[in-house]
Each structure stands twice: as C-alpha cells, then as structure tokens.
C-alpha atoms as a printed R data frame, in Angstrom:
    type eleno elety resid chain resno       x       y       z
1   ATOM     1    CA   UNK     A     1 -22.695 101.224 297.143
2   ATOM     2    CA   UNK     A     2 -25.179 101.430 300.026
3   ATOM     3    CA   UNK     A     3 -28.354 102.602 298.312
4   ATOM     4    CA   UNK     A     4 -27.148 101.532 294.870
5   ATOM     5    CA   UNK     A     5 -30.378  99.798 293.887
6   ATOM     6    CA   UNK     A     6 -32.350 102.934 293.003
7   ATOM     7    CA   UNK     A     7 -32.146 106.671 292.369
8   ATOM     8    CA   UNK     A     8 -28.715 108.286 292.457
9   ATOM     9    CA   UNK     A     9 -27.122 105.024 293.533
10  ATOM    10    CA   UNK     A    10 -28.544 103.133 290.563
11  ATOM    11    CA   UNK     A    11 -27.358 105.861 288.190
12  ATOM    12    CA   UNK     A    12 -23.854 105.728 289.659
13  ATOM    13    CA   UNK     A    13 -23.821 101.925 289.564
14  ATOM    14    CA   UNK     A    14 -24.776 102.022 285.887
15  ATOM    15    CA   UNK     A    15 -21.961 104.470 285.100
16  ATOM    16    CA   UNK     A    16 -19.401 102.450 287.052
17  ATOM    17    CA   UNK     A    17 -20.388  99.280 285.227
18  ATOM    18    CA   UNK     A    18 -19.975 101.083 281.901
19  ATOM    19    CA   UNK     A    19 -16.411 101.813 283.028
20  ATOM    20    CA   UNK     A    20 -15.834  98.116 283.821
21  ATOM    21    CA   UNK     A    21 -15.799  98.388 287.619
22  ATOM    22    CA   UNK     A    22 -16.900  95.570 289.892
23  ATOM    23    CA   UNK     A    23 -19.526  96.737 292.383
24  ATOM    24    CA   UNK     A    24 -21.314  95.607 295.525
25  ATOM    25    CA   UNK     A    25 -24.748  97.075 296.238
26  ATOM    26    CA   UNK     A    26 -26.088  97.092 299.804
27  ATOM    27    CA   UNK     A    27 -29.726  98.130 299.924
28  ATOM    28    CA   UNK     A    28 -33.000  97.423 301.673
29  ATOM    29    CA   UNK     A    29 -34.633  96.838 298.274
30  ATOM    30    CA   UNK     A    30 -32.731  94.817 295.693
31  ATOM    31    CA   UNK     A    31 -34.933  95.057 292.592
32  ATOM    32    CA   UNK     A    32 -32.569  97.460 290.840
33  ATOM    33    CA   UNK     A    33 -29.481  95.530 291.909
34  ATOM    34    CA   UNK     A    34 -30.924  92.311 290.520
35  ATOM    35    CA   UNK     A    35 -31.754  94.070 287.261
36  ATOM    36    CA   UNK     A    36 -28.164  95.285 286.954
37  ATOM    37    CA   UNK     A    37 -26.873  91.812 287.742
38  ATOM    38    CA   UNK     A    38 -29.096  90.262 285.077
39  ATOM    39    CA   UNK     A    39 -27.793  92.764 282.528
40  ATOM    40    CA   UNK     A    40 -24.085  92.760 283.326
41  ATOM    41    CA   UNK     A    41 -23.211  89.414 284.901
42  ATOM    42    CA   UNK     A    42 -22.170  86.428 282.810
43  ATOM    43    CA   UNK     A    43 -21.133  82.916 283.857
44  ATOM    44    CA   UNK     A    44 -17.492  83.911 283.407
45  ATOM    45    CA   UNK     A    45 -17.674  87.449 284.814
46  ATOM    46    CA   UNK     A    46 -19.655  88.443 287.906
47  ATOM    47    CA   UNK     A    47 -19.355  92.229 288.244
48  ATOM    48    CA   UNK     A    48 -22.529  93.009 290.207
49  ATOM    49    CA   UNK     A    49 -22.901  91.688 293.738
50  ATOM    50    CA   UNK     A    50 -25.529  92.660 296.288
51  ATOM    51    CA   UNK     A    51 -26.967  92.040 299.731
52  ATOM    52    CA   UNK     A    52 -30.115  93.136 301.516
53  ATOM    53    CA   UNK     A    53 -29.011  95.760 304.022
54  ATOM    54    CA   UNK     A    54 -30.552  98.114 306.573
55  ATOM    55    CA   UNK     A    55 -28.037 100.969 306.615
56  ATOM    56    CA   UNK     A    56 -29.346 102.231 309.965
57  ATOM    57    CA   UNK     A    57 -28.144  98.964 311.545
58  ATOM    58    CA   UNK     A    58 -24.448  98.495 312.319
59  ATOM    59    CA   UNK     A    59 -24.757  94.707 312.287
60  ATOM    60    CA   UNK     A    60 -26.485  94.758 308.896
61  ATOM    61    CA   UNK     A    61 -23.854  97.042 307.387
62  ATOM    62    CA   UNK     A    62 -21.006  95.026 308.886
63  ATOM    63    CA   UNK     A    63 -22.397  91.825 307.394
64  ATOM    64    CA   UNK     A    64 -22.746  93.417 303.951
65  ATOM    65    CA   UNK     A    65 -19.263  94.922 304.103
66  ATOM    66    CA   UNK     A    66 -17.710  91.563 304.957
67  ATOM    67    CA   UNK     A    67 -19.578  89.991 302.044
68  ATOM    68    CA   UNK     A    68 -18.300  92.735 299.758
69  ATOM    69    CA   UNK     A    69 -14.718  92.121 300.841
70  ATOM    70    CA   UNK     A    70 -15.091  88.410 300.201
71  ATOM    71    CA   UNK     A    71 -16.460  88.724 296.670
72  ATOM    72    CA   UNK     A    72 -14.309  91.704 295.635
73  ATOM    73    CA   UNK     A    73 -11.027  89.994 296.394
74  ATOM    74    CA   UNK     A    74 -10.271  91.558 299.756
75  ATOM    75    CA   UNK     A    75  -9.855  95.126 298.510
76  ATOM    76    CA   UNK     A    76 -12.359  97.961 298.131
77  ATOM    77    CA   UNK     A    77 -11.137 101.119 296.399
78  ATOM    78    CA   UNK     A    78 -14.215 103.356 296.520
79  ATOM    79    CA   UNK     A    79 -17.174 103.559 298.880
80  ATOM    80    CA   UNK     A    80 -20.307 105.615 298.190
81  ATOM    81    CA   UNK     A    81 -22.892 105.687 301.007
82  ATOM    82    CA   UNK     A    82 -25.852 106.915 298.972
83  ATOM    83    CA   UNK     A    83 -28.840 105.382 300.783
84  ATOM    84    CA   UNK     A    84 -31.157 108.049 302.122
85  ATOM    85    CA   UNK     A    85 -34.721 108.965 303.017
86  ATOM    86    CA   UNK     A    86 -36.575 112.255 303.230
87  ATOM    87    CA   UNK     A    87 -38.117 114.274 306.041
88  ATOM    88    CA   UNK     A    88 -40.615 112.474 308.271
89  ATOM    89    CA   UNK     A    89 -43.237 113.794 310.665
90  ATOM    90    CA   UNK     A    90 -40.915 113.729 313.652
91  ATOM    91    CA   UNK     A    91 -43.201 115.454 316.205
92  ATOM    92    CA   UNK     A    92 -46.972 115.620 316.684
93  ATOM    93    CA   UNK     A    93 -48.732 118.499 314.976
94  ATOM    94    CA   UNK     A    94 -49.428 121.521 317.169
95  ATOM    95    CA   UNK     A    95 -53.100 120.617 317.552
96  ATOM    96    CA   UNK     A    96 -52.053 117.123 318.676
97  ATOM    97    CA   UNK     A    97 -49.959 118.541 321.513
98  ATOM    98    CA   UNK     A    98 -52.748 119.894 323.670
99  ATOM    99    CA   UNK     A    99 -52.102 120.532 327.336
100 ATOM   100    CA   UNK     A   100 -52.147 117.281 329.247
101 ATOM   101    CA   UNK     A   101 -51.210 115.118 326.252
102 ATOM   102    CA   UNK     A   102 -48.402 112.624 326.712
103 ATOM   103    CA   UNK     A   103 -44.996 113.631 325.369
104 ATOM   104    CA   UNK     A   104 -44.275 111.753 322.151
105 ATOM   105    CA   UNK     A   105 -40.906 110.241 321.369
106 ATOM   106    CA   UNK     A   106 -39.575 111.900 318.183
107 ATOM   107    CA   UNK     A   107 -39.262 109.887 314.983
108 ATOM   108    CA   UNK     A   108 -35.552 110.101 314.144
109 ATOM   109    CA   UNK     A   109 -35.530 107.577 311.307
110 ATOM   110    CA   UNK     A   110 -34.293 110.251 308.896
111 ATOM   111    CA   UNK     A   111 -31.291 110.898 311.131
112 ATOM   112    CA   UNK     A   112 -30.704 107.159 311.598
113 ATOM   113    CA   UNK     A   113 -30.497 106.553 307.848
114 ATOM   114    CA   UNK     A   114 -29.077 109.818 306.506
115 ATOM   115    CA   UNK     A   115 -26.392 110.452 309.138
116 ATOM   116    CA   UNK     A   116 -25.866 107.496 311.467
117 ATOM   117    CA   UNK     A   117 -25.991 105.119 308.509
118 ATOM   118    CA   UNK     A   118 -23.402 107.220 306.684
119 ATOM   119    CA   UNK     A   119 -21.151 107.234 309.751
120 ATOM   120    CA   UNK     A   120 -21.401 103.441 309.938
121 ATOM   121    CA   UNK     A   121 -20.342 103.152 306.291
122 ATOM   122    CA   UNK     A   122 -17.504 105.642 306.727
123 ATOM   123    CA   UNK     A   123 -16.300 103.785 309.818
124 ATOM   124    CA   UNK     A   124 -16.147 100.503 307.916
125 ATOM   125    CA   UNK     A   125 -14.491 102.070 304.887
126 ATOM   126    CA   UNK     A   126 -11.786 103.934 306.804
127 ATOM   127    CA   UNK     A   127 -10.854 100.863 308.831
128 ATOM   128    CA   UNK     A   128 -10.566  98.797 305.653
129 ATOM   129    CA   UNK     A   129  -8.684 101.482 303.718
130 ATOM   130    CA   UNK     A   130  -6.083 101.682 306.477
131 ATOM   131    CA   UNK     A   131  -5.408  97.957 306.034
132 ATOM   132    CA   UNK     A   132  -4.825  98.282 302.289
133 ATOM   133    CA   UNK     A   133  -1.644  99.183 300.432
134 ATOM   134    CA   UNK     A   134  -1.669 102.344 298.359
135 ATOM   135    CA   UNK     A   135  -2.562 101.969 294.691
136 ATOM   136    CA   UNK     A   136  -0.472 103.176 291.754
137 ATOM   137    CA   UNK     A   137  -1.676 106.748 292.337
138 ATOM   138    CA   UNK     A   138  -0.835 106.655 296.041
139 ATOM   139    CA   UNK     A   139  -4.358 106.148 297.443
140 ATOM   140    CA   UNK     A   140  -5.649 103.526 299.843
141 ATOM   141    CA   UNK     A   141  -9.282 104.355 299.187
142 ATOM   142    CA   UNK     A   142 -11.799 107.090 298.448
143 ATOM   143    CA   UNK     A   143 -15.144 107.996 299.984
144 ATOM   144    CA   UNK     A   144 -17.905 109.831 298.124
145 ATOM   145    CA   UNK     A   145 -20.732 110.943 300.416
146 ATOM   146    CA   UNK     A   146 -24.170 112.374 299.684
147 ATOM   147    CA   UNK     A   147 -25.014 115.649 301.382
148 ATOM   148    CA   UNK     A   148 -27.516 118.082 299.862
149 ATOM   149    CA   UNK     A   149 -28.159 121.746 299.231
150 ATOM   150    CA   UNK     A   150 -30.068 121.313 302.511
151 ATOM   151    CA   UNK     A   151 -26.651 120.858 304.121
152 ATOM   152    CA   UNK     A   152 -25.362 124.237 302.952
153 ATOM   153    CA   UNK     A   153 -28.520 126.381 303.002
154 ATOM   154    CA   UNK     A   154 -31.448 126.382 305.460
155 ATOM   155    CA   UNK     A   155 -34.746 124.827 304.364
156 ATOM   156    CA   UNK     A   156 -37.106 125.576 307.284
157 ATOM   157    CA   UNK     A   157 -39.567 122.749 306.569
158 ATOM   158    CA   UNK     A   158 -36.800 120.101 306.541
159 ATOM   159    CA   UNK     A   159 -35.197 120.407 310.003
160 ATOM   160    CA   UNK     A   160 -34.206 116.781 310.653
161 ATOM   161    CA   UNK     A   161 -33.184 116.059 307.059
162 ATOM   162    CA   UNK     A   162 -31.123 119.259 307.079
163 ATOM   163    CA   UNK     A   163 -29.524 118.325 310.404
164 ATOM   164    CA   UNK     A   164 -28.397 115.052 308.825
165 ATOM   165    CA   UNK     A   165 -27.061 116.719 305.692
166 ATOM   166    CA   UNK     A   166 -25.277 119.474 307.623
167 ATOM   167    CA   UNK     A   167 -23.690 116.604 309.525
168 ATOM   168    CA   UNK     A   168 -22.470 115.010 306.295
169 ATOM   169    CA   UNK     A   169 -21.054 118.360 305.164
170 ATOM   170    CA   UNK     A   170 -19.260 118.750 308.493
171 ATOM   171    CA   UNK     A   171 -17.850 115.234 308.265
172 ATOM   172    CA   UNK     A   172 -16.610 115.896 304.737
173 ATOM   173    CA   UNK     A   173 -14.945 119.214 305.532
174 ATOM   174    CA   UNK     A   174 -13.212 117.814 308.628
175 ATOM   175    CA   UNK     A   175 -12.353 114.167 307.995
176 ATOM   176    CA   UNK     A   176 -11.615 115.099 304.401
177 ATOM   177    CA   UNK     A   177  -8.741 117.243 305.645
178 ATOM   178    CA   UNK     A   178  -7.426 114.743 308.154
179 ATOM   179    CA   UNK     A   179  -7.323 111.547 306.105
180 ATOM   180    CA   UNK     A   180  -5.395 112.425 302.903
181 ATOM   181    CA   UNK     A   181  -2.158 112.052 304.892
182 ATOM   182    CA   UNK     A   182  -3.114 108.379 305.153
183 ATOM   183    CA   UNK     A   183  -3.930 108.054 301.452
184 ATOM   184    CA   UNK     A   184  -7.697 108.416 301.917
185 ATOM   185    CA   UNK     A   185 -10.010 111.069 300.463
186 ATOM   186    CA   UNK     A   186 -13.475 112.160 301.597
187 ATOM   187    CA   UNK     A   187 -15.702 114.289 299.369
188 ATOM   188    CA   UNK     A   188 -19.449 114.862 299.064
189 ATOM   189    CA   UNK     A   189 -22.039 115.785 296.487
190 ATOM   190    CA   UNK     A   190 -24.641 118.396 297.446
191 ATOM   191    CA   UNK     A   191 -27.451 117.821 294.947
192 ATOM   192    CA   UNK     A   192 -30.344 120.168 294.522
193 ATOM   193    CA   UNK     A   193 -33.742 118.617 293.865
194 ATOM   194    CA   UNK     A   194 -32.901 115.443 291.934
195 ATOM   195    CA   UNK     A   195 -35.452 112.941 290.647
196 ATOM   196    CA   UNK     A   196 -35.190 110.046 293.113
197 ATOM   197    CA   UNK     A   197 -37.690 108.066 295.139
198 ATOM   198    CA   UNK     A   198 -37.726 110.512 298.055
199 ATOM   199    CA   UNK     A   199 -40.592 112.623 296.668
200 ATOM   200    CA   UNK     A   200 -43.655 112.027 294.490
201 ATOM   201    CA   UNK     A   201 -43.775 112.006 290.692
202 ATOM   202    CA   UNK     A   202 -46.039 115.073 290.686
203 ATOM   203    CA   UNK     A   203 -43.585 116.966 292.880
204 ATOM   204    CA   UNK     A   204 -40.730 116.345 290.442
205 ATOM   205    CA   UNK     A   205 -42.898 117.286 287.478
206 ATOM   206    CA   UNK     A   206 -43.641 120.612 289.157
207 ATOM   207    CA   UNK     A   207 -39.967 121.191 289.943
208 ATOM   208    CA   UNK     A   208 -39.003 120.374 286.367
209 ATOM   209    CA   UNK     A   209 -41.476 122.969 285.082
210 ATOM   210    CA   UNK     A   210 -39.840 125.508 287.386
211 ATOM   211    CA   UNK     A   211 -36.476 124.736 285.779
212 ATOM   212    CA   UNK     A   212 -34.649 123.830 288.986
213 ATOM   213    CA   UNK     A   213 -34.514 120.025 288.711
214 ATOM   214    CA   UNK     A   214 -30.920 118.898 289.256
215 ATOM   215    CA   UNK     A   215 -29.244 116.732 286.635
216 ATOM   216    CA   UNK     A   216 -28.727 113.120 287.724
217 ATOM   217    CA   UNK     A   217 -25.914 112.862 285.174
218 ATOM   218    CA   UNK     A   218 -24.300 115.886 286.799
219 ATOM   219    CA   UNK     A   219 -24.323 114.185 290.189
220 ATOM   220    CA   UNK     A   220 -22.799 111.047 288.692
221 ATOM   221    CA   UNK     A   221 -20.178 113.173 286.912
222 ATOM   222    CA   UNK     A   222 -19.238 114.599 290.313
223 ATOM   223    CA   UNK     A   223 -18.737 111.107 291.740
224 ATOM   224    CA   UNK     A   224 -16.569 110.171 288.764
225 ATOM   225    CA   UNK     A   225 -14.473 113.291 289.347
226 ATOM   226    CA   UNK     A   226 -13.925 112.134 292.926
227 ATOM   227    CA   UNK     A   227 -12.691 108.783 291.643
228 ATOM   228    CA   UNK     A   228 -10.365 110.258 289.048
229 ATOM   229    CA   UNK     A   229  -9.120 113.269 291.021
230 ATOM   230    CA   UNK     A   230  -7.031 113.736 294.131
231 ATOM   231    CA   UNK     A   231  -9.062 116.353 295.958
232 ATOM   232    CA   UNK     A   232 -10.492 115.897 299.425
233 ATOM   233    CA   UNK     A   233 -12.887 117.788 301.721
234 ATOM   234    CA   UNK     A   234 -14.601 119.094 298.587
235 ATOM   235    CA   UNK     A   235 -18.321 119.769 298.158
236 ATOM   236    CA   UNK     A   236 -19.830 119.324 294.690
237 ATOM   237    CA   UNK     A   237 -22.997 121.417 294.422
238 ATOM   238    CA   UNK     A   238 -25.120 119.778 291.718
239 ATOM   239    CA   UNK     A   239 -27.848 121.664 289.868
240 ATOM   240    CA   UNK     A   240 -29.620 121.691 286.491
241 ATOM   241    CA   UNK     A   241 -26.411 122.437 284.568
242 ATOM   242    CA   UNK     A   242 -24.106 119.967 286.301
243 ATOM   243    CA   UNK     A   243 -21.842 120.586 289.284
244 ATOM   244    CA   UNK     A   244 -19.587 123.266 290.712
245 ATOM   245    CA   UNK     A   245 -17.205 122.896 293.628
246 ATOM   246    CA   UNK     A   246 -18.188 125.058 296.586
247 ATOM   247    CA   UNK     A   247 -15.406 127.346 297.751
248 ATOM   248    CA   UNK     A   248 -14.576 127.122 301.437
249 ATOM   249    CA   UNK     A   249 -15.229 130.377 303.239
250 ATOM   250    CA   UNK     A   250 -12.437 132.443 304.775
251 ATOM   251    CA   UNK     A   251 -12.556 133.096 308.515
252 ATOM   252    CA   UNK     A   252 -11.605 136.025 310.729
253 ATOM   253    CA   UNK     A   253  -8.205 135.690 312.389
254 ATOM   254    CA   UNK     A   254  -9.597 134.875 315.859
255 ATOM   255    CA   UNK     A   255 -11.931 132.223 314.441
256 ATOM   256    CA   UNK     A   256  -9.185 130.606 312.364
257 ATOM   257    CA   UNK     A   257  -6.875 130.573 315.392
258 ATOM   258    CA   UNK     A   258  -9.618 128.958 317.484
259 ATOM   259    CA   UNK     A   259 -10.138 126.306 314.806
260 ATOM   260    CA   UNK     A   260  -6.403 125.560 314.691
261 ATOM   261    CA   UNK     A   261  -6.179 125.279 318.488
262 ATOM   262    CA   UNK     A   262  -9.172 122.940 318.674
263 ATOM   263    CA   UNK     A   263  -7.817 120.815 315.833
264 ATOM   264    CA   UNK     A   264  -4.363 120.443 317.347
265 ATOM   265    CA   UNK     A   265  -5.797 119.771 320.795
266 ATOM   266    CA   UNK     A   266  -7.998 116.881 319.688
267 ATOM   267    CA   UNK     A   267  -5.844 114.853 317.303
268 ATOM   268    CA   UNK     A   268  -5.117 112.471 320.159
269 ATOM   269    CA   UNK     A   269  -8.721 111.245 319.836
270 ATOM   270    CA   UNK     A   270  -7.866 109.854 316.387
271 ATOM   271    CA   UNK     A   271  -4.170 108.948 316.563
272 ATOM   272    CA   UNK     A   272  -2.183 107.161 319.261
273 ATOM   273    CA   UNK     A   273   1.103 108.543 320.513
274 ATOM   274    CA   UNK     A   274   0.017 112.196 320.446
C-alpha cells in the first residue's frame, strides 16, 4: 500500500486488517503505519509492515517492494498505489512573467507522484505477478489504482493534477484489458472530493455543507469489490452515496476500427514473438 499511512490508504489498510490480511505500507510519513502496527501486531503475529518510501523515486519504491516480498513470504496478491498529492503552483503567476523575465522550469512534482509514482508501482507489481502461480480463483495478482473525478471530467484550475489522473484512467482502461489474459486485473477508483490530507480542514467543511463530500467508506468498498470480483479495466466513481461503475462509452465504427488497428499493431511492444 504506497500511501497507506494516511487518508484513503489508511482507511483501506484498516479495512484490510479487519479482514485479516497482512499488509505492507510504503509511505513518506509513517505515523499512521506505526499506529496500525501498534494496534494490530503481536509478538506471535506481525500483520503490519512498513518502510519509509518516496514514491516518485524508482530506487525508493524498488527497495520497499523488495522488503515487502521478504516479509510477506515472497508473494503479493494485491497492490494499491494510493499515495498522492494535490495541484501545485507549477508556473509563475502572470504578473511574475513580465517581458524579459527568465523562463522558469515548471514544478511537476504532482505529476511525479500522482502518475510516474503510480507507473513505478504498477511496473513492480506486474513483474512480480507474472512470476507468481495463479491462486485458487485463477488470479496471479490484482491492482487497484487511484484516479479521480478529475480524470473523467475537466477541472480547469487543476491542469497538472488532472493530467496525472487522466493518465491513471488511461492506464486502467488499456492495461486493464490486456492483462487479464495473464491472470492480472487493473481497476481504479475515481473519488470525488474525499476528506484526505490534500486540502485544508476548512475546505472539507465547506464541501460537506454543500453535500458533495465523497464517502471514504464508499471508496474502500470499491477497493474491496476489486479484491473480491473478477472485473478489470473498470472505473469506480465514488461520491457521497458510495460508488458506481462508469460505463465505457461506445465509439463510431471508424474510431473503433482505428483503435483495433492500433492495438493489434503495438502488441509486440509488450509481448515477444509477435
């Protein structure tokens, strides 16, 4: 669980522990992970493991993943890359970009964490899943990603965050169709405004008064459905009343044909012998 020490990740970790799972939390802050360990670990049963991790760093994620494999007995059944941050000031304000001013390098930390970090986790998970035998239900492993309503609808003031979340949606809809043949599923939650550490307390209080605050329990329920079900490439849109699965849109004949041609023409990138 990258990001399992707070917010959505902490809520999911708590639910998984109530269902007697063993978990490994990889997070930059470990206060929540240590609290879970103090509550659930005993001298004879260690079910909560953790490591300090910068998800935007491949080396940091690789180290944490290897530690997880070691303490979880060499097999990982479910991976949930939940770590995320919000929009940052990525460019100077207009009044700071006067003629003659130096060009500023954009701050892409949001993209580094919310998309590149997810891709790092997915890369590790898929490679490990392919090495594992199928379980009793026929699966090698399952991935549950975190997108957002910002990945399915435009929010003009969140361009970089939305770019990351649209990327997660695209990864889910594509890889989620390719990998089930190998016994691997990829799904994603698309929460609305959920009470996490991304925004301020006053912001969430205002959203709650407006009646649009998404249910954390609903998001966790969606993750549990991913674990228990056999679907893949599915998007779980999570709002105040829980979740609904987003239907995939139908395409015109020419567009569908183009998609099929592109898909068939690029499988060699992912599989040898084609």
